[in-house]
C-alpha positions in Angstrom: -14.1 3.3 5.1 -11.5 6.1 4.9 -12.2 9.1 2.7 -9.6 11.8 1.8 -10.8 14.9 0.0 -8.1 17.4 -1.2 -5.9 16.6 1.8 -2.9 18.9 2.0 0.0 19.3 4.4 3.0 21.6 4.4 6.1 21.6 6.7 8.3 24.7 6.7 7.1 25.9 3.4 7.5 22.5 1.7 4.4 20.6 0.6 4.4 17.1 2.0 0.9 16.1 0.8 -0.7 17.9 -2.1 -4.5 17.6 -2.6 -4.8 13.9 -2.0 -8.3 12.5 -2.8 -9.0 8.8 -2.6 -11.2 6.3 -0.7 -10.2 3.2 1.1 -13.1 0.8 0.8 -14.0 -2.0 3.3 -13.8 -5.6 2.3 -10.4 -5.4 0.6 -6.7 -4.8 1.4 -5.5 -1.5 0.0 -1.7 -1.2 -0.6 -0.4 2.3 -0.1 2.8 2.8 -2.0 5.2 5.6 -2.9 8.9 6.4 -2.8 10.7 7.6 0.3 9.4 11.1 1.1 6.3 10.7 -1.0 4.0 11.6 2.0 2.7 8.1 3.0 3.5 8.4 6.7 2.2 12.0 6.8 -1.0 10.9 5.3 -1.5 8.1 7.8 -0.8 10.5 10.6 -3.4 12.9 9.4 -6.0 10.0 9.1 -5.3 9.4 12.8 -5.4 13.0 13.8 -1.8 13.1 14.8 -1.1 15.8 12.3 -3.6 18.5 11.3 -4.0 19.1 7.6 -3.6 22.6 6.1 -6.3 21.9 3.6 -8.9 19.3 2.7 -10.5 16.7 5.0 -10.2 13.1 6.1 -13.0 11.0 7.7 -13.1 7.5 9.1 -16.5 5.9 8.6 -18.0 9.4 8.0 -16.5 11.0 11.1 -13.4 12.9 12.1 -11.2 10.4 14.0 -10.3 12.8 16.7 -14.0 13.1 17.7 -14.4 9.4 18.2 -14.9 8.7 22.0 -13.2 5.3 22.1 -10.9 5.5 19.1 -9.2 2.1 19.4 -12.6 0.4 19.0 -13.0 2.3 15.7 -9.5 2.2 14.2 -6.4 0.1 14.9 -3.1 1.4 13.8 0.6 0.3 13.6 2.8 3.2 12.8 5.9 2.6 14.9 6.2 -0.6 16.8 9.0 0.9 18.9 6.6 3.5 20.4 6.2 1.7 23.8 7.6 1.7 27.3 10.4 -0.9 27.3 10.2 -1.6 31.0 6.6 -2.8 30.8 5.8 -6.4 30.0 3.9 -7.1 26.8 0.7 -7.8 28.7 0.9 -4.7 30.9 1.6 -2.6 27.8 -1.6 -3.9 26.2 -3.6 -3.6 29.5 -2.6 0.0 29.8 -3.9 0.7 26.2 -7.0 -1.4 26.8 -7.8 0.6 30.0 -7.8 3.9 28.0 -10.6 2.6 25.7 -12.7 0.5 28.2 -11.5 -2.8 26.7 -11.6 -5.8 29.0 -8.5 -7.6 30.1 -9.6 -10.9 28.4 -9.2 -9.2 25.1 -5.5 -8.5 25.9 -5.0 -12.3 26.4 -6.9 -13.0 23.1 -4.7 -10.7 21.0 -1.5 -12.0 22.6 -2.5 -15.5 21.7 -3.5 -14.3 18.2 -0.1 -12.8 17.4 1.9 -15.6 19.0 3.2 -13.8 22.1 1.3 -15.6 24.7 4.5 -17.4 26.0 6.4 -14.1 26.5 3.4 -12.0 27.8 5.3 -11.3 31.1 8.6 -10.4 29.5 9.6 -6.8 29.3 8.9 -5.4 25.8 12.3 -3.7 25.8 14.0 -7.1 25.5 12.0 -8.1 22.4 13.5 -8.5 19.0 12.4 -6.4 16.1 10.0 -9.0 14.9 8.5 -9.6 18.3 8.0 -5.8 18.7 6.1 -5.8 15.4 3.9 -8.6 16.7 3.2 -6.6 19.8 2.4 -3.5 17.7 0.0 -5.6 15.6 -1.6 -6.9 18.9 -2.2 -3.3 20.0 -3.8 -2.4 16.6 -6.2 -5.4 17.0 -7.0 -4.7 20.7 -10.3 -2.9 20.2 -11.5 -5.3 17.5 -11.8 -2.3 15.1 -13.5 -2.1 11.7 -10.6 0.0 10.2 -6.9 -0.9 10.3 -3.8 1.0 9.3 -0.5 -0.8 9.0 2.8 1.0 8.2 5.4 -1.5 7.1 3.8 -4.4 9.1 6.3 -7.1 8.0 9.4 -5.2 9.1 11.6 -7.6 11.0 9.3 -10.6 10.6 10.7 -14.0 9.6 9.2 -15.9 6.6 6.6 -17.6 8.9 5.7 -14.2 10.4 5.3 -12.7 6.9 3.0 -15.5 5.8 1.0 -15.0 9.1 0.5 -11.3 8.6 -0.5 -11.8 5.0 -3.2 -14.3 6.0 -4.2 -12.0 8.9 -4.8 -9.0 6.7 -6.6 -11.1 4.1 -8.8 -12.5 6.8 -9.6 -9.0 8.2 -10.6 -7.8 4.8 -12.7 -10.9 4.2 -14.6 -10.0 7.4 -15.6 -6.7 5.8 -13.0 -4.5 7.5 -11.1 -1.6 5.9 -7.4 -2.4 5.7 -4.8 0.1 4.5 -1.2 -1.2 4.3 1.9 0.9 3.5 4.8 -1.2 2.5 8.0 -1.3 0.4 7.9 -5.1 0.0 6.4 -5.3 -3.5 6.5 -9.0 -3.8 4.6 -9.5 -0.6 2.0 -6.9 -1.5 1.4 -8.5 -4.8 0.2 -11.5 -2.8 -1.8 -9.5 -0.3 -3.4 -6.4 -1.7 -6.6 -6.2 -3.8 -6.3 -2.5 -4.6 -3.4 -0.1 -5.0 -3.0 3.6 -4.2 0.3 5.2 -5.3 1.5 8.7 -4.4 4.7 10.6 -5.4 5.9 13.9 -4.1 2.6 14.2 -2.1 0.3 13.7 -5.2 -1.9 10.9 -6.2 -0.4 8.9 -9.1 -2.6 5.8 -9.2 -5.8 4.5 -7.6 -6.6 1.2 -9.2 -7.2 -2.5 -8.7 -4.0 -4.5 -8.3 -4.6 -6.8 -11.3 -5.7 -3.9 -13.5 -2.6 -1.9 -12.6 -0.1 -4.7 -13.5 -2.1 -5.6 -16.7 -2.1 -2.0 -18.0 1.5 -1.5 -17.0 2.6 -4.5 -19.0 3.2 -4.3 -22.8 3.7 -6.2 -26.0 7.0 -6.5 -27.8 6.4 -6.0 -31.6 8.7 -6.3 -34.6 7.3 -5.2 -37.9 8.5 -4.6 -41.5 6.9 -1.1 -41.5 7.2 0.2 -38.0 6.4 3.8 -38.9 3.0 2.9 -40.4 2.2 0.5 -37.6 3.1 3.0 -35.0 0.7 5.6 -36.5 -2.1 3.0 -36.5 -1.4 2.0 -32.9 -1.4 5.5 -31.6 -4.6 6.3 -33.5 -6.2 3.3 -31.7 -5.2 4.8 -28.3 -2.0 2.8 -27.6 1.3 4.0 -26.3 4.4 3.1 -28.3 8.0 3.3 -27.1 11.3 2.0 -28.6 12.2 -1.5 -27.4 15.3 -3.6 -27.6 17.0 -4.3 -30.9 14.8 -2.0 -33.0 11.5 -3.5 -31.6 8.5 -1.6 -30.3 6.9 -1.8 -26.8 3.2 -1.2 -27.1 0.9 -0.6 -24.0 -2.8 -0.1 -24.0 -3.7 -2.8 -26.5 -3.6 -6.6 -26.2 -1.5 -8.7 -28.5 -4.6 -9.9 -30.5 -5.7 -6.3 -31.1 -2.2 -5.3 -32.3 -2.1 -8.2 -34.7 -5.5 -7.3 -36.1 -4.5 -3.6 -36.6 -1.3 -4.8 -38.4 -3.3 -7.1 -40.7 -5.7 -4.3 -41.6 -2.8 -2.0 -42.3 -1.0 -4.6 -44.4 2.0 -4.7 -42.1 3.8 -8.0 -41.7 4.8 -8.9 -38.1 7.9 -10.9 -37.3 7.3 -10.9 -33.5 4.3 -10.3 -31.2 5.2 -11.2 -27.6 3.3 -10.1 -24.4 5.7 -8.6 -21.8 4.3 -9.3 -18.3 5.7 -7.0 -15.7 5.9 -7.8 -12.0 4.3 -5.4 -9.5 7.7 -4.1 -8.6 8.6 -3.4 -12.3 5.3 -1.7 -12.9 5.7 0.4 -9.7 9.2 1.4 -10.6 8.1 2.5 -14.1 5.2 4.5 -12.7 7.2 6.3 -10.0 10.4 6.9 -12.0 9.8 10.7 -12.1 8.7 10.9 -8.4 11.8 9.6 -6.6 13.1 12.4 -4.5 16.1 10.6 -2.9 18.1 8.8 -5.6 21.3 6.9 -4.7 24.3 6.7 -7.0 25.9 3.3 -7.7 29.5 3.4 -6.7 
């Protein structure tokens, strides 16, 4: 388990992470999302003790990670697959890491086989493609057979077969009761992989919710009625959110279509349309983070 409590980090007077508080539970894949510059990488670095927080605390299985004597046996992490000595072979790169944490050489061969690099184990890692480098980084994360795993953009550079493989790997690790935190911009893939969702924007927590619940609550119902003003008042009174939709319709969130129909009937309002609008994870995420995007491009 990973627990963050009021985690704060500043760089040069700018707040990168601002009071983050959430828990990454074992037995599920937690997707860690946010726009560029939201503070995701900074947060992961603080979890691993690579950056020191200015405020708050972060623990891994109840302890400060920097005080763990054999850290690779506790936590496996992929932050930057390019962080290796290119002149070393894949096997020697992993053997060097294994030696620092008293991990036997046989485990090196096991993880090379697991990630599909057994046939290139004696090739220099500097000659690897981006996808092969990602696989080597994942092998390093798995080396100590850790209970906690952090992956930053793990599918970067992988082909479709590799993406399917890493998806199944992360699901399998979670099913074994391990804690899995994955940062990714590939929404369609995370929709198939993650059970839980943590979203941050400008260093602050925006959402900490189950994946299905997030998409369900972010979706709405398109409503057309003969007395929209009266219906809007009733819907807001029932706790729903109402926004203008296309062609003078209403988009209602917070209530199911059946609940909206019942309220309309009780108010004596005739409905001409009542259509659930199911958003994808990507659409729901874009709606949620619209006001937190720091670097916005302009379409030429």
